[in-house]
mmCIF file of the N, C-alpha and C atoms, coordinates in Angstrom:
data_MODEL
# 
_entry.id   MODEL 
# 
loop_
_atom_site.group_PDB 
_atom_site.id 
_atom_site.type_symbol 
_atom_site.label_atom_id 
_atom_site.label_alt_id 
_atom_site.label_comp_id 
_atom_site.label_asym_id 
_atom_site.label_entity_id 
_atom_site.label_seq_id 
_atom_site.pdbx_PDB_ins_code 
_atom_site.Cartn_x 
_atom_site.Cartn_y 
_atom_site.Cartn_z 
_atom_site.occupancy 
_atom_site.B_iso_or_equiv 
_atom_site.pdbx_formal_charge 
_atom_site.auth_seq_id 
_atom_site.auth_comp_id 
_atom_site.auth_asym_id 
_atom_site.auth_atom_id 
_atom_site.pdbx_PDB_model_num 
ATOM 1   N N  . MET A 1 1  ? 0.915  -1.142 -0.059  1.00 0.00 ? 1  MET A N  1 
ATOM 2   C CA . MET A 1 1  ? 0.028  0.114  0.063   1.00 0.00 ? 1  MET A CA 1 
ATOM 3   C C  . MET A 1 1  ? 0.949  1.226  -0.157  1.00 0.00 ? 1  MET A C  1 
ATOM 4   N N  . GLY A 1 2  ? 1.838  1.148  0.959   1.00 0.00 ? 2  GLY A N  1 
ATOM 5   C CA . GLY A 1 2  ? 2.776  2.540  0.685   1.00 0.00 ? 2  GLY A CA 1 
ATOM 6   C C  . GLY A 1 2  ? 3.560  2.767  -0.493  1.00 0.00 ? 2  GLY A C  1 
ATOM 7   N N  . THR A 1 3  ? 3.973  1.513  -0.902  1.00 0.00 ? 3  THR A N  1 
ATOM 8   C CA . THR A 1 3  ? 4.592  1.658  -2.295  1.00 0.00 ? 3  THR A CA 1 
ATOM 9   C C  . THR A 1 3  ? 3.617  2.630  -3.487  1.00 0.00 ? 3  THR A C  1 
ATOM 10  N N  . ALA A 1 4  ? 2.338  2.068  -3.871  1.00 0.00 ? 4  ALA A N  1 
ATOM 11  C CA . ALA A 1 4  ? 1.150  2.732  -4.533  1.00 0.00 ? 4  ALA A CA 1 
ATOM 12  C C  . ALA A 1 4  ? 1.323  4.177  -4.072  1.00 0.00 ? 4  ALA A C  1 
ATOM 13  N N  . ILE A 1 5  ? 1.503  4.662  -2.737  1.00 0.00 ? 5  ILE A N  1 
ATOM 14  C CA . ILE A 1 5  ? 1.092  6.003  -2.514  1.00 0.00 ? 5  ILE A CA 1 
ATOM 15  C C  . ILE A 1 5  ? 2.400  6.848  -2.558  1.00 0.00 ? 5  ILE A C  1 
ATOM 16  N N  . VAL A 1 6  ? 3.786  6.225  -2.415  1.00 0.00 ? 6  VAL A N  1 
ATOM 17  C CA . VAL A 1 6  ? 4.895  6.985  -3.099  1.00 0.00 ? 6  VAL A CA 1 
ATOM 18  C C  . VAL A 1 6  ? 4.686  6.755  -4.418  1.00 0.00 ? 6  VAL A C  1 
ATOM 19  N N  . GLY A 1 7  ? 4.121  5.929  -5.309  1.00 0.00 ? 7  GLY A N  1 
ATOM 20  C CA . GLY A 1 7  ? 4.260  5.828  -6.631  1.00 0.00 ? 7  GLY A CA 1 
ATOM 21  C C  . GLY A 1 7  ? 3.533  6.633  -7.116  1.00 0.00 ? 7  GLY A C  1 
ATOM 22  N N  . LEU A 1 8  ? 2.271  7.059  -6.397  1.00 0.00 ? 8  LEU A N  1 
ATOM 23  C CA . LEU A 1 8  ? 1.069  8.045  -7.310  1.00 0.00 ? 8  LEU A CA 1 
ATOM 24  C C  . LEU A 1 8  ? 1.794  9.407  -6.681  1.00 0.00 ? 8  LEU A C  1 
ATOM 25  N N  . ILE A 1 9  ? 2.537  9.914  -5.575  1.00 0.00 ? 9  ILE A N  1 
ATOM 26  C CA . ILE A 1 9  ? 3.119  11.023 -5.297  1.00 0.00 ? 9  ILE A CA 1 
ATOM 27  C C  . ILE A 1 9  ? 4.352  11.205 -6.422  1.00 0.00 ? 9  ILE A C  1 
ATOM 28  N N  . LEU A 1 10 ? 4.545  10.146 -6.699  1.00 0.00 ? 10 LEU A N  1 
ATOM 29  C CA . LEU A 1 10 ? 5.846  10.584 -7.820  1.00 0.00 ? 10 LEU A CA 1 
ATOM 30  C C  . LEU A 1 10 ? 5.208  10.951 -9.262  1.00 0.00 ? 10 LEU A C  1 
ATOM 31  N N  . LEU A 1 11 ? 4.420  10.077 -9.517  1.00 0.00 ? 11 LEU A N  1 
ATOM 32  C CA . LEU A 1 11 ? 3.397  10.494 -10.911 1.00 0.00 ? 11 LEU A CA 1 
ATOM 33  C C  . LEU A 1 11 ? 3.028  11.745 -11.150 1.00 0.00 ? 11 LEU A C  1 
ATOM 34  N N  . CYS A 1 12 ? 2.360  12.407 -9.863  1.00 0.00 ? 12 CYS A N  1 
ATOM 35  C CA . CYS A 1 12 ? 1.843  13.998 -9.630  1.00 0.00 ? 12 CYS A CA 1 
ATOM 36  C C  . CYS A 1 12 ? 2.847  14.602 -9.862  1.00 0.00 ? 12 CYS A C  1 
ATOM 37  N N  . VAL A 1 13 ? 4.264  14.368 -8.954  1.00 0.00 ? 13 VAL A N  1 
ATOM 38  C CA . VAL A 1 13 ? 5.651  15.582 -9.528  1.00 0.00 ? 13 VAL A CA 1 
ATOM 39  C C  . VAL A 1 13 ? 5.942  15.811 -10.568 1.00 0.00 ? 13 VAL A C  1 
ATOM 40  N N  . VAL A 1 14 ? 6.019  14.213 -11.336 1.00 0.00 ? 14 VAL A N  1 
ATOM 41  C CA . VAL A 1 14 ? 6.586  14.402 -12.925 1.00 0.00 ? 14 VAL A CA 1 
ATOM 42  C C  . VAL A 1 14 ? 5.581  14.921 -13.692 1.00 0.00 ? 14 VAL A C  1 
ATOM 43  N N  . ILE A 1 15 ? 4.229  14.639 -13.353 1.00 0.00 ? 15 ILE A N  1 
ATOM 44  C CA . ILE A 1 15 ? 2.924  15.590 -14.392 1.00 0.00 ? 15 ILE A CA 1 
ATOM 45  C C  . ILE A 1 15 ? 3.374  16.823 -13.944 1.00 0.00 ? 15 ILE A C  1 
ATOM 46  N N  . ALA A 1 16 ? 3.730  17.292 -13.118 1.00 0.00 ? 16 ALA A N  1 
ATOM 47  C CA . ALA A 1 16 ? 3.746  18.719 -12.684 1.00 0.00 ? 16 ALA A CA 1 
ATOM 48  C C  . ALA A 1 16 ? 4.892  19.376 -13.180 1.00 0.00 ? 16 ALA A C  1 
ATOM 49  N N  . ILE A 1 17 ? 5.723  18.572 -13.114 1.00 0.00 ? 17 ILE A N  1 
ATOM 50  C CA . ILE A 1 17 ? 7.235  19.047 -14.127 1.00 0.00 ? 17 ILE A CA 1 
ATOM 51  C C  . ILE A 1 17 ? 6.874  19.466 -15.510 1.00 0.00 ? 17 ILE A C  1 
ATOM 52  N N  . ILE A 1 18 ? 6.328  17.927 -16.232 1.00 0.00 ? 18 ILE A N  1 
ATOM 53  C CA . ILE A 1 18 ? 6.099  18.263 -17.766 1.00 0.00 ? 18 ILE A CA 1 
ATOM 54  C C  . ILE A 1 18 ? 5.039  19.389 -17.920 1.00 0.00 ? 18 ILE A C  1 
ATOM 55  N N  . LYS A 1 19 ? 4.166  19.794 -16.951 1.00 0.00 ? 19 LYS A N  1 
ATOM 56  C CA . LYS A 1 19 ? 3.241  20.924 -17.491 1.00 0.00 ? 19 LYS A CA 1 
ATOM 57  C C  . LYS A 1 19 ? 3.859  22.050 -17.515 1.00 0.00 ? 19 LYS A C  1 
ATOM 58  N N  . SER A 1 20 ? 4.775  22.304 -16.266 1.00 0.00 ? 20 SER A N  1 
ATOM 59  C CA . SER A 1 20 ? 5.690  23.284 -16.627 1.00 0.00 ? 20 SER A CA 1 
ATOM 60  C C  . SER A 1 20 ? 6.383  23.451 -17.307 1.00 0.00 ? 20 SER A C  1 
ATOM 61  N N  . MET A 1 21 ? 7.255  22.731 -18.138 1.00 0.00 ? 21 MET A N  1 
ATOM 62  C CA . MET A 1 21 ? 7.807  22.628 -19.197 1.00 0.00 ? 21 MET A CA 1 
ATOM 63  C C  . MET A 1 21 ? 6.965  22.944 -20.302 1.00 0.00 ? 21 MET A C  1 
ATOM 64  N N  . ILE A 1 22 ? 5.845  22.710 -20.765 1.00 0.00 ? 22 ILE A N  1 
ATOM 65  C CA . ILE A 1 22 ? 5.257  22.713 -21.860 1.00 0.00 ? 22 ILE A CA 1 
ATOM 66  C C  . ILE A 1 22 ? 4.617  24.420 -21.768 1.00 0.00 ? 22 ILE A C  1 
ATOM 67  N N  . LYS A 1 23 ? 4.141  24.726 -20.558 1.00 0.00 ? 23 LYS A N  1 
ATOM 68  C CA . LYS A 1 23 ? 3.628  25.923 -20.230 1.00 0.00 ? 23 LYS A CA 1 
ATOM 69  C C  . LYS A 1 23 ? 4.830  26.976 -20.867 1.00 0.00 ? 23 LYS A C  1 
ATOM 70  N N  . ASP A 1 24 ? 5.989  26.640 -20.205 1.00 0.00 ? 24 ASP A N  1 
ATOM 71  C CA . ASP A 1 24 ? 6.894  27.549 -20.511 1.00 0.00 ? 24 ASP A CA 1 
ATOM 72  C C  . ASP A 1 24 ? 7.546  27.432 -21.955 1.00 0.00 ? 24 ASP A C  1 
ATOM 73  N N  . LYS A 1 25 ? 7.539  26.465 -22.515 1.00 0.00 ? 25 LYS A N  1 
ATOM 74  C CA . LYS A 1 25 ? 7.744  26.380 -23.885 1.00 0.00 ? 25 LYS A CA 1 
ATOM 75  C C  . LYS A 1 25 ? 6.746  27.030 -24.924 1.00 0.00 ? 25 LYS A C  1 
ATOM 76  N N  . LYS A 1 26 ? 5.756  27.124 -24.151 1.00 0.00 ? 26 LYS A N  1 
ATOM 77  C CA . LYS A 1 26 ? 4.636  27.861 -25.175 1.00 0.00 ? 26 LYS A CA 1 
ATOM 78  C C  . LYS A 1 26 ? 4.846  29.316 -24.913 1.00 0.00 ? 26 LYS A C  1 
ATOM 79  N N  . ASN A 1 27 ? 5.468  29.756 -23.911 1.00 0.00 ? 27 ASN A N  1 
ATOM 80  C CA . ASN A 1 27 ? 5.314  31.318 -23.317 1.00 0.00 ? 27 ASN A CA 1 
ATOM 81  C C  . ASN A 1 27 ? 6.795  31.575 -24.036 1.00 0.00 ? 27 ASN A C  1 
ATOM 82  N N  . GLY A 1 28 ? 7.380  31.307 -25.185 1.00 0.00 ? 28 GLY A N  1 
ATOM 83  C CA . GLY A 1 28 ? 8.678  31.044 -25.254 1.00 0.00 ? 28 GLY A CA 1 
ATOM 84  C C  . GLY A 1 28 ? 10.004 30.785 -24.777 1.00 0.00 ? 28 GLY A C  1 
ATOM 85  N N  . LYS A 1 29 ? 9.909  30.460 -23.472 1.00 0.00 ? 29 LYS A N  1 
ATOM 86  C CA . LYS A 1 29 ? 11.002 30.180 -22.815 1.00 0.00 ? 29 LYS A CA 1 
ATOM 87  C C  . LYS A 1 29 ? 11.466 28.724 -23.533 1.00 0.00 ? 29 LYS A C  1 
ATOM 88  N N  . SER A 1 30 ? 13.078 28.613 -23.717 1.00 0.00 ? 30 SER A N  1 
ATOM 89  C CA . SER A 1 30 ? 13.313 27.338 -24.158 1.00 0.00 ? 30 SER A CA 1 
ATOM 90  C C  . SER A 1 30 ? 14.243 26.648 -22.590 1.00 0.00 ? 30 SER A C  1 
ATOM 91  N N  . ILE A 1 31 ? 13.865 25.249 -22.621 1.00 0.00 ? 31 ILE A N  1 
ATOM 92  C CA . ILE A 1 31 ? 14.619 24.408 -21.837 1.00 0.00 ? 31 ILE A CA 1 
ATOM 93  C C  . ILE A 1 31 ? 16.009 24.935 -21.943 1.00 0.00 ? 31 ILE A C  1 
ATOM 94  N N  . GLN A 1 32 ? 16.848 24.640 -23.107 1.00 0.00 ? 32 GLN A N  1 
ATOM 95  C CA . GLN A 1 32 ? 18.136 24.585 -23.404 1.00 0.00 ? 32 GLN A CA 1 
ATOM 96  C C  . GLN A 1 32 ? 18.609 25.794 -23.129 1.00 0.00 ? 32 GLN A C  1 
ATOM 97  N N  . CYS A 1 33 ? 17.869 27.270 -23.455 1.00 0.00 ? 33 CYS A N  1 
ATOM 98  C CA . CYS A 1 33 ? 18.924 28.204 -23.717 1.00 0.00 ? 33 CYS A CA 1 
ATOM 99  C C  . CYS A 1 33 ? 18.147 29.399 -22.760 1.00 0.00 ? 33 CYS A C  1 
ATOM 100 N N  . GLY A 1 34 ? 18.707 29.968 -21.955 1.00 0.00 ? 34 GLY A N  1 
ATOM 101 C CA . GLY A 1 34 ? 18.258 31.024 -20.937 1.00 0.00 ? 34 GLY A CA 1 
ATOM 102 C C  . GLY A 1 34 ? 18.313 32.155 -21.844 1.00 0.00 ? 34 GLY A C  1 
ATOM 103 N N  . GLY A 1 35 ? 19.233 32.047 -23.020 1.00 0.00 ? 35 GLY A N  1 
ATOM 104 C CA . GLY A 1 35 ? 19.396 33.797 -23.534 1.00 0.00 ? 35 GLY A CA 1 
ATOM 105 C C  . GLY A 1 35 ? 20.138 34.422 -23.178 1.00 0.00 ? 35 GLY A C  1 
ATOM 106 N N  . ASP A 1 36 ? 21.129 34.175 -22.029 1.00 0.00 ? 36 ASP A N  1 
ATOM 107 C CA . ASP A 1 36 ? 21.924 34.810 -21.889 1.00 0.00 ? 36 ASP A CA 1 
ATOM 108 C C  . ASP A 1 36 ? 23.209 34.614 -22.502 1.00 0.00 ? 36 ASP A C  1 
ATOM 109 N N  . CYS A 1 37 ? 23.395 35.276 -23.315 1.00 0.00 ? 37 CYS A N  1 
ATOM 110 C CA . CYS A 1 37 ? 24.752 34.955 -24.224 1.00 0.00 ? 37 CYS A CA 1 
ATOM 111 C C  . CYS A 1 37 ? 26.232 34.704 -23.899 1.00 0.00 ? 37 CYS A C  1 
ATOM 112 N N  . LYS A 1 38 ? 26.199 35.773 -22.569 1.00 0.00 ? 38 LYS A N  1 
ATOM 113 C CA . LYS A 1 38 ? 27.178 35.738 -21.970 1.00 0.00 ? 38 LYS A CA 1 
ATOM 114 C C  . LYS A 1 38 ? 27.884 34.444 -21.421 1.00 0.00 ? 38 LYS A C  1 
ATOM 115 N N  . TYR A 1 39 ? 27.209 33.543 -20.945 1.00 0.00 ? 39 TYR A N  1 
ATOM 116 C CA . TYR A 1 39 ? 27.703 32.392 -20.643 1.00 0.00 ? 39 TYR A CA 1 
ATOM 117 C C  . TYR A 1 39 ? 27.266 31.223 -21.499 1.00 0.00 ? 39 TYR A C  1 
ATOM 118 N N  . CYS A 1 40 ? 26.919 31.719 -22.818 1.00 0.00 ? 40 CYS A N  1 
ATOM 119 C CA . CYS A 1 40 ? 26.625 30.464 -23.553 1.00 0.00 ? 40 CYS A CA 1 
ATOM 120 C C  . CYS A 1 40 ? 27.883 30.087 -24.428 1.00 0.00 ? 40 CYS A C  1 
ATOM 121 N N  . GLY A 1 41 ? 27.615 28.718 -24.306 1.00 0.00 ? 41 GLY A N  1 
ATOM 122 C CA . GLY A 1 41 ? 29.078 27.767 -24.738 1.00 0.00 ? 41 GLY A CA 1 
ATOM 123 C C  . GLY A 1 41 ? 28.702 27.799 -26.202 1.00 0.00 ? 41 GLY A C  1 
ATOM 124 N N  . GLY A 1 42 ? 27.858 28.672 -26.834 1.00 0.00 ? 42 GLY A N  1 
ATOM 125 C CA . GLY A 1 42 ? 27.688 28.164 -28.326 1.00 0.00 ? 42 GLY A CA 1 
ATOM 126 C C  . GLY A 1 42 ? 26.734 27.115 -28.858 1.00 0.00 ? 42 GLY A C  1 
ATOM 127 N N  . HIS A 1 43 ? 25.963 26.494 -28.207 1.00 0.00 ? 43 HIS A N  1 
ATOM 128 C CA . HIS A 1 43 ? 25.282 25.224 -28.481 1.00 0.00 ? 43 HIS A CA 1 
ATOM 129 C C  . HIS A 1 43 ? 23.913 26.036 -28.810 1.00 0.00 ? 43 HIS A C  1 
ATOM 130 N N  . CYS A 1 44 ? 23.537 27.076 -28.771 1.00 0.00 ? 44 CYS A N  1 
ATOM 131 C CA . CYS A 1 44 ? 22.347 27.575 -29.128 1.00 0.00 ? 44 CYS A CA 1 
ATOM 132 C C  . CYS A 1 44 ? 22.339 28.011 -30.490 1.00 0.00 ? 44 CYS A C  1 
ATOM 133 N N  . ASN A 1 45 ? 21.406 28.358 -31.164 1.00 0.00 ? 45 ASN A N  1 
ATOM 134 C CA . ASN A 1 45 ? 21.223 28.594 -32.762 1.00 0.00 ? 45 ASN A CA 1 
ATOM 135 C C  . ASN A 1 45 ? 20.859 30.100 -32.849 1.00 0.00 ? 45 ASN A C  1 
ATOM 136 N N  . HIS A 1 46 ? 21.168 30.961 -31.993 1.00 0.00 ? 46 HIS A N  1 
ATOM 137 C CA . HIS A 1 46 ? 21.441 32.369 -32.213 1.00 0.00 ? 46 HIS A CA 1 
ATOM 138 C C  . HIS A 1 46 ? 22.443 32.751 -33.256 1.00 0.00 ? 46 HIS A C  1 
ATOM 139 N N  . LYS A 1 47 ? 22.128 34.112 -34.043 1.00 0.00 ? 47 LYS A N  1 
ATOM 140 C CA . LYS A 1 47 ? 22.967 34.478 -34.908 1.00 0.00 ? 47 LYS A CA 1 
ATOM 141 C C  . LYS A 1 47 ? 23.486 35.589 -34.203 1.00 0.00 ? 47 LYS A C  1 
ATOM 142 N N  . HIS A 1 48 ? 24.597 35.888 -33.971 1.00 0.00 ? 48 HIS A N  1 
ATOM 143 C CA . HIS A 1 48 ? 25.362 36.938 -33.325 1.00 0.00 ? 48 HIS A CA 1 
ATOM 144 C C  . HIS A 1 48 ? 25.783 37.495 -34.294 1.00 0.00 ? 48 HIS A C  1 
ATOM 145 N N  . GLU A 1 49 ? 25.744 38.952 -33.870 1.00 0.00 ? 49 GLU A N  1 
ATOM 146 C CA . GLU A 1 49 ? 26.388 40.000 -35.194 1.00 0.00 ? 49 GLU A CA 1 
ATOM 147 C C  . GLU A 1 49 ? 27.442 40.375 -34.972 1.00 0.00 ? 49 GLU A C  1 
# 
């Protein structure tokens, strides 16, 4: 019984994280790039002038 409760709690946390990631993506926030080019290692696809 305890395993099922812990599993449900873990599942809820994972679903909340995924929903947050989807919401951020829809709002234009990228998971990989924070937009701070000062710390960028060149892995983004931004065009620098």
